[in-house]
N, C-alpha and C positions, 0 to 999 in steps of 0.2 A: 897156566893161571896163576896171579898173584897170591901170594898166601898172606892175606891181612893179619890173621892173625899173629903169625910171625913180627910182620913189621909193628904190630901193638907192643908185643912184648918185647922188643928191641928196644922201644922208645920208652920201657918202662912202664907202661900201661896196664894196671892189675887189671887181668880178664876173667871175668865170672863166666860161667856157664850160658848166660843170655848173651854177654857180649861175646862170646865166641861163637855161638849161632849167629849172631847177627853178623860177624866178619864173615862166615863161611857163605852166607847170601849174597852181601856184597861183592866177595872174590869170585862167586860162580857165575852170576849176574853180571860183573863187569867185562868179559871178555867177548860179547859178540853185539851184533846191532840192537837186540831187544834189551842190551844192558843199559847202563845210566840208569839204575832204578831209582824211582823217587820212594820216599816213606811208605807209601800205602803199600808197594809193591814188595818191600823189604819185609813190612810188617805181614802181609799175608803169606809170604814164602817162610818165615822166620816162625809163624804161628803154627804152621802145619809140622813143622819140628818139635816145637814147645808151646803146648796152649798157654802156659803159664806167663808167656809175654805179651805184655800190653803195648798199645802204639806208644804209648806216653815213654815207655821205656826205648822202644826204637828212636823216638825223637830225641831223647836225651843221651844214647847212645851214638847216635850219628853226629851231635853237635859236638860229642865229647871225640869221636873220632876225627873230626875236623879240626878242633882246637889241637890235638897233637899232631897235626899234619899227616895223617895216614890217608883221609879221603880228601876229595876236591870239589865242591859244590859247584854244580853248572843250572844257569836257568836258560833255558833254551827256548824262550818266548812262548811257551805252552801252559804257562800259568802254575809249573810245580816245581819245584828245586830237586836236582836228579844228581847223583852222586857217582863216582868213579874212584877206585884207588889210586893215590898219588904212583905215578910211573917214572921210571928213570929216563926212560927215552920220551922225546918231545913229539907230540903229534897233535892233530888238528882234527875238526870235527865236521861233518857233512850231515845234516839234519833232513829227513823228507819231513816236509811239513804236511802230509797228506796221514801219513801212519804214526810219525812221531820215532821212527826209528831214528837210531844215532849211526853214524859210520864213521871210524876212525880211519885217518889216513895218516900218511908223511909223504913230505915232497921235499928234495933238496933244495930243489929250484926255488919254491917258495921260502924256503930258511934262509937262503942267501940274499931273496929279495929284501926280506925283512931286516935282515943285518945291514945290508947296504943302505937301506932309509934310515935306519937308526945312525950310520955311522955318517951318511949325508947332513943328519942332523945335529950332529955333535953329540951320540949319545953311545953310552956302552949298553946293548940289548941285553936285559937281565932275565926278562921272561915274555912270555907273549900268550895271546889265545886267540885262535881264528876258528871262526865259525860260520860256515856257510849254510843257507837254507835254500831248498829245492824241492822240485816234484818231480817224481820218478818219470820218464818217458819209455815208453814200450818201444821198442825195437824189435 
């Protein structure tokens, strides 16, 4: 599990109790298919730990974490912004359009093809984002 609190502290962000709680929630939820929480889920989980946390506090904190570069915002075509901690390793996403679950994966062949395409077009690949959308098939 990524320690979002430590990353925030390392970047010089002053951490209040409520920010610590929100960072813990994002860290806890970020590592499984039900991860990539939206603000409503973060708020629901955070208010279970601290009933003084308002949804406005969650919105402000998520925006602050994003500005500090400790979380990344995703829009997976479901009408809500979702968040995950910034990670050192590159990964891509497969989104189940029925359940909304997000599966992270890495594939060296895909990485190689993306770099090759950038090279062929005369670019140095700096960053990329790959999102695949599908329906789970029962086998």
